[in-house]
RODO-2510 file (C-alpha; in nm, 4 decimals, decimal comma):
residues 263
     n   res          X          Y          Z
     1     x     1,3090    -0,2862     1,0215
     2     x     1,0258    -0,3776     0,7776
     3     x     0,9286    -0,1539     0,4930
     4     x     0,6171    -0,2089     0,2608
     5     x     0,6687    -0,0457    -0,0690
     6     x     0,3669    -0,0099    -0,2854
     7     x     0,4096    -0,0954    -0,6721
     8     x     0,1281    -0,0819    -0,9393
     9     x     0,1008    -0,2467    -1,2823
    10     x    -0,0251     0,0066    -1,5225
    11     x    -0,0754     0,0101    -1,8910
    12     x     0,2201     0,1328    -2,1047
    13     x     0,1526     0,5219    -2,1862
    14     x     0,3285     0,4640    -2,5135
    15     x     0,1010     0,1993    -2,6393
    16     x    -0,2662     0,2149    -2,7416
    17     x    -0,5119     0,2297    -2,4259
    18     x    -0,8692     0,1859    -2,4390
    19     x    -1,1768     0,1028    -2,1990
    20     x    -1,3793    -0,2012    -2,1618
    21     x    -1,7554    -0,2226    -2,2041
    22     x    -1,8163    -0,1770    -1,8288
    23     x    -1,6252     0,1598    -1,8300
    24     x    -1,3130     0,0277    -1,6723
    25     x    -0,9617     0,0460    -1,8274
    26     x    -0,8985    -0,2225    -2,0750
    27     x    -0,5739    -0,3787    -1,9341
    28     x    -0,5706    -0,6874    -2,1441
    29     x    -0,5716    -0,4628    -2,4512
    30     x    -0,2293    -0,2856    -2,3793
    31     x     0,0971    -0,4051    -2,2815
    32     x     0,1733    -0,3310    -1,8883
    33     x     0,4565    -0,2410    -1,6782
    34     x     0,5681    -0,1171    -1,3193
    35     x     0,4448     0,2298    -1,2679
    36     x     0,7600     0,4480    -1,3285
    37     x     0,6666     0,6752    -1,0164
    38     x     0,6680     0,3490    -0,8023
    39     x     1,0229     0,2957    -0,9287
    40     x     1,1479     0,5804    -0,6994
    41     x     0,9668     0,4446    -0,4054
    42     x     1,1659     0,1137    -0,4499
    43     x     1,4678     0,3101    -0,5011
    44     x     1,4109     0,5237    -0,1904
    45     x     1,3429     0,2193     0,0084
    46     x     1,6629     0,0546    -0,1065
    47     x     1,8458     0,3659    -0,0136
    48     x     1,7137     0,3634     0,3477
    49     x     1,8272    -0,0102     0,3804
    50     x     2,1828     0,0606     0,2370
    51     x     2,2309     0,3869     0,4618
    52     x     2,2193     0,2089     0,8045
    53     x     2,0030     0,4722     0,9288
    54     x     1,7480     0,2145     1,0468
    55     x     1,9796     0,0600     1,2768
    56     x     1,9768    -0,2973     1,1446
    57     x     1,8776    -0,5401     0,8951
    58     x     1,5858    -0,3815     0,6520
    59     x     1,3212    -0,6128     0,4978
    60     x     1,1644    -0,4522     0,1992
    61     x     0,8113    -0,5949     0,1078
    62     x     0,6896    -0,5095    -0,2451
    63     x     0,3067    -0,4984    -0,2143
    64     x     0,0720    -0,4832    -0,5150
    65     x    -0,3142    -0,5052    -0,6017
    66     x    -0,4280    -0,6417    -0,9326
    67     x    -0,5058    -0,9189    -1,1562
    68     x    -0,2566    -1,1821    -1,2704
    69     x    -0,0244    -0,9433    -1,4816
    70     x     0,0106    -0,7338    -1,1814
    71     x     0,2796    -0,9953    -1,0832
    72     x     0,5145    -0,8471    -1,3374
    73     x     0,5205    -0,5097    -1,1077
    74     x     0,6390    -0,7439    -0,8267
    75     x     0,9090    -0,9219    -1,0390
    76     x     1,0608    -0,5601    -1,1285
    77     x     1,0646    -0,4677    -0,7963
    78     x     1,2416    -0,7908    -0,6728
    79     x     1,4753    -0,7578    -0,9375
    80     x     1,5634    -0,3961    -0,8180
    81     x     1,6200    -0,5195    -0,4730
    82     x     1,3082    -0,5888    -0,2647
    83     x     1,3323    -0,8708    -0,0336
    84     x     0,9762    -1,0474    -0,1085
    85     x     0,6527    -0,9561    -0,2527
    86     x     0,2757    -0,9699    -0,1882
    87     x     0,0217    -0,9792    -0,4601
    88     x    -0,3379    -0,9188    -0,3543
    89     x    -0,5484    -1,0875    -0,6478
    90     x    -0,9283    -1,1473    -0,6220
    91     x    -1,1908    -1,1269    -0,9136
    92     x    -1,4035    -0,9096    -0,6779
    93     x    -1,1598    -0,6246    -0,6800
    94     x    -1,2367    -0,5515    -1,0642
    95     x    -1,3389    -0,1839    -1,0866
    96     x    -1,2462    -0,0887    -0,7504
    97     x    -1,2115     0,2847    -0,6854
    98     x    -0,9548     0,4595    -0,4558
    99     x    -1,1426     0,4126    -0,1251
   100     x    -1,2006     0,0334    -0,1894
   101     x    -0,8389     0,0160    -0,2810
   102     x    -0,7018     0,1983     0,0171
   103     x    -0,9137    -0,0329     0,2505
   104     x    -0,7889    -0,3438     0,0989
   105     x    -0,4167    -0,2118     0,1007
   106     x    -0,4652    -0,0903     0,4545
   107     x    -0,5875    -0,4410     0,5587
   108     x    -0,2672    -0,6019     0,3822
   109     x    -0,0473    -0,3591     0,5467
   110     x    -0,2159    -0,4437     0,9102
   111     x    -0,1252    -0,7934     0,8317
   112     x     0,2176    -0,7241     0,7407
   113     x     0,2843    -0,5042     1,0366
   114     x     0,5644    -0,2714     0,8874
   115     x     0,7534    -0,0008     1,0338
   116     x     0,7232     0,2224     0,7201
   117     x     0,4994     0,2457     0,4025
   118     x     0,6702     0,4013     0,0949
   119     x     0,4639     0,4892    -0,2158
   120     x     0,5177     0,6895    -0,5468
   121     x     0,3293     1,0204    -0,5558
   122     x     0,0724     0,8755    -0,7739
   123     x     0,0214     0,6105    -1,0322
   124     x     0,0750     0,6746    -1,4180
   125     x    -0,2633     0,5639    -1,5011
   126     x    -0,4976     0,7166    -1,2418
   127     x    -0,2705     1,0222    -1,1358
   128     x    -0,4856     1,0903    -0,8526
   129     x    -0,2225     1,0590    -0,5673
   130     x    -0,4800     0,9877    -0,2878
   131     x    -0,3723     0,6528    -0,1814
   132     x    -0,0970     0,7591     0,0650
   133     x    -0,3274     1,0065     0,2569
   134     x    -0,6176     0,7427     0,2494
   135     x    -0,3905     0,4800     0,3911
   136     x    -0,2536     0,6988     0,6611
   137     x    -0,6112     0,7844     0,7789
   138     x    -0,7121     0,4317     0,7689
   139     x    -0,4029     0,3071     0,9625
   140     x    -0,4100     0,6160     1,1968
   141     x    -0,0482     0,6806     1,1019
   142     x     0,1158     1,0116     1,0044
   143     x     0,1302     1,0797     0,6391
   144     x     0,4789     1,2495     0,5120
   145     x     0,4036     1,3167     0,1378
   146     x     0,5858     1,4356    -0,1684
   147     x     0,9324     1,3807    -0,0371
   148     x     1,2379     1,4322    -0,2352
   149     x     1,5018     1,2885     0,0189
   150     x     1,3892     1,0142     0,2534
   151     x     1,5841     0,9252     0,5864
   152     x     1,5142     0,6872     0,8726
   153     x     1,6944     0,7288     1,1935
   154     x     1,6037     0,6880     1,5775
   155     x     1,2503     0,5731     1,5232
   156     x     1,1747     0,8684     1,2919
   157     x     1,1455     0,9359     0,9098
   158     x     1,2185     1,2668     0,7539
   159     x     1,1801     1,3958     0,4153
   160     x     1,2670     1,7218     0,2337
   161     x     0,9954     1,8671     0,0319
   162     x     1,0494     2,1275    -0,2211
   163     x     0,8112     2,3860    -0,2897
   164     x     0,7902     2,6948    -0,5269
   165     x     0,9463     2,9201    -0,2593
   166     x     1,1105     2,7016    -0,0008
   167     x     1,2380     2,3519     0,1009
   168     x     1,0737     2,1966     0,3980
   169     x     1,2171     1,9295     0,6193
   170     x     0,9270     1,7342     0,7570
   171     x     0,9533     1,4588     1,0395
   172     x     0,7289     1,2176     1,1545
   173     x     0,7445     0,9156     1,4289
   174     x     0,7308     0,5389     1,2973
   175     x     0,5116     0,3966     1,1830
   176     x     0,4299     0,6217     0,9003
   177     x     0,3148     0,6525     0,5417
   178     x     0,5735     0,8340     0,3001
   179     x     0,5467     0,9267    -0,0659
   180     x     0,8127     1,0313    -0,3019
   181     x     0,8179     1,2251    -0,6212
   182     x     0,9943     1,1786    -0,9241
   183     x     1,2852     1,4191    -0,8078
   184     x     1,3839     1,1876    -0,5333
   185     x     1,6713     1,0543    -0,7583
   186     x     1,6870     0,8170    -1,0398
   187     x     1,5864     0,4716    -0,9666
   188     x     1,8345     0,2072    -1,0381
   189     x     1,8281    -0,0731    -1,3249
   190     x     1,8031    -0,4254    -1,2266
   191     x     2,1338    -0,5810    -1,2534
   192     x     2,2017    -0,9370    -1,3918
   193     x     2,2617    -1,0457    -1,0328
   194     x     1,9423    -0,8999    -0,9277
   195     x     1,7444    -1,0627    -1,2040
   196     x     1,8686    -1,3938    -1,0995
   197     x     1,8329    -1,3351    -0,7406
   198     x     1,4729    -1,2356    -0,7998
   199     x     1,3730    -1,5837    -0,9117
   200     x     1,4426    -1,7309    -0,5677
   201     x     1,2565    -1,4374    -0,3767
   202     x     0,9131    -1,5395    -0,1833
   203     x     0,6234    -1,4000    -0,3198
   204     x     0,2781    -1,4653    -0,1599
   205     x    -0,0701    -1,4106    -0,3212
   206     x    -0,3534    -1,3171    -0,0955
   207     x    -0,7247    -1,2788    -0,1599
   208     x    -1,0071    -1,0852     0,0066
   209     x    -1,0889    -1,3824     0,2482
   210     x    -0,7398    -1,3998     0,3767
   211     x    -0,7572    -1,0082     0,4455
   212     x    -1,1126    -1,0301     0,6013
   213     x    -1,2261    -0,7887     0,3485
   214     x    -1,6131    -0,8380     0,2662
   215     x    -1,6187    -0,8599    -0,1322
   216     x    -1,9498    -0,6590    -0,1368
   217     x    -1,7553    -0,3482    -0,0349
   218     x    -1,5012    -0,3465    -0,3270
   219     x    -1,5417    -0,3890    -0,6809
   220     x    -1,7283    -0,1762    -0,9690
   221     x    -2,0598    -0,2335    -0,7989
   222     x    -1,9663    -0,0735    -0,4693
   223     x    -1,7409     0,2199    -0,6446
   224     x    -1,8487     0,5670    -0,5857
   225     x    -1,8000     0,6889    -0,9137
   226     x    -1,8406     0,5198    -1,2408
   227     x    -1,7419     0,5896    -1,6113
   228     x    -2,0926     0,6124    -1,8155
   229     x    -1,9328     0,6869    -2,1513
   230     x    -1,6254     0,7124    -2,3556
   231     x    -1,5408     0,8571    -2,6944
   232     x    -1,2267     0,7598    -2,8656
   233     x    -0,9761     1,0558    -2,9301
   234     x    -0,9993     1,1683    -3,2967
   235     x    -0,6885     1,0812    -3,4944
   236     x    -0,4379     1,3721    -3,5493
   237     x    -0,4708     1,5785    -3,8318
   238     x    -0,2102     1,7298    -4,0680
   239     x    -0,0776     2,0708    -3,9423
   240     x    -0,1830     2,3842    -4,1704
   241     x     0,1060     2,4718    -4,4069
   242     x     0,1593     2,8334    -4,4685
   243     x     0,3393     2,9155    -4,8229
   244     x     0,5321     3,2496    -4,8978
   245     x     0,5485     3,2276    -5,2862
   246     x     0,3847     3,5917    -5,3146
   247     x     0,5086     3,7406    -5,0022
   248     x     0,1660     3,6840    -4,8078
   249     x     0,3163     3,4196    -4,5770
   250     x     0,3846     3,6576    -4,2876
   251     x     0,0107     3,7958    -4,2882
   252     x    -0,1392     3,4314    -4,3445
   253     x     0,0859     3,3340    -4,0125
   254     x    -0,0467     3,6285    -3,8179
   255     x    -0,4120     3,5478    -3,9339
   256     x    -0,3693     3,1907    -3,8281
   257     x    -0,2467     3,2957    -3,4717
   258     x    -0,5223     3,5421    -3,4461
   259     x    -0,7871     3,3051    -3,5372
   260     x    -0,6642     3,0580    -3,2805
   261     x    -0,6389     3,3115    -3,0150
   262     x    -0,2566     3,2755    -2,9653
   263     x    -0,2070     3,6586    -2,9948
***
């Protein structure tokens, strides 16, 4: 069985993030890392492989799309236990929207011919969460999304989806696209053995020509939406202090809450 697990290199949310002159995220200005939500996708893929439910050997291919730095996301996935990696890297992809991204990823998935595609629920930079459904539509596969518990057996995949009033078990025939949430179980840390083993695992790099994708259909010029203007967030100001030296503190606090319409 072959599982393709999507991973994305995103700017570190704890660092300073900014936009470039063309309105795209300035990824070079901030440190990057593997999107935390994608770690759960890797973990669930590894658990499928370890459970034996797939009925044989399981190959896990970590797939990413992005510039050179995106290789770091693949590196982390391989250290966690993925079998191999594929990096889609082409300058024409800069500024691609979700529609173009899904088209390129679908082309790569078609070339890899997996039995299952596993993704996180969304990326931690864009937070759109639309790629799994778009991929399923392009591939003509069922989409089983927002899973908490992922299982594979007898040519089918099933998840548990926890809602506000009930938990649902959803099943689909393979091949299928599955997304998992951050409630699906803590992702493992790479072990020293895994870090050393990752250095010998194969990683392929593909461009648009190898995928048969027309460069004019991707990138910022082909995007359906564009950022036209950005304004830096103003720096945080010191909070208001209320003193109570003369017994007026309580009233001052009430006035502040009323003025802010908190009460």
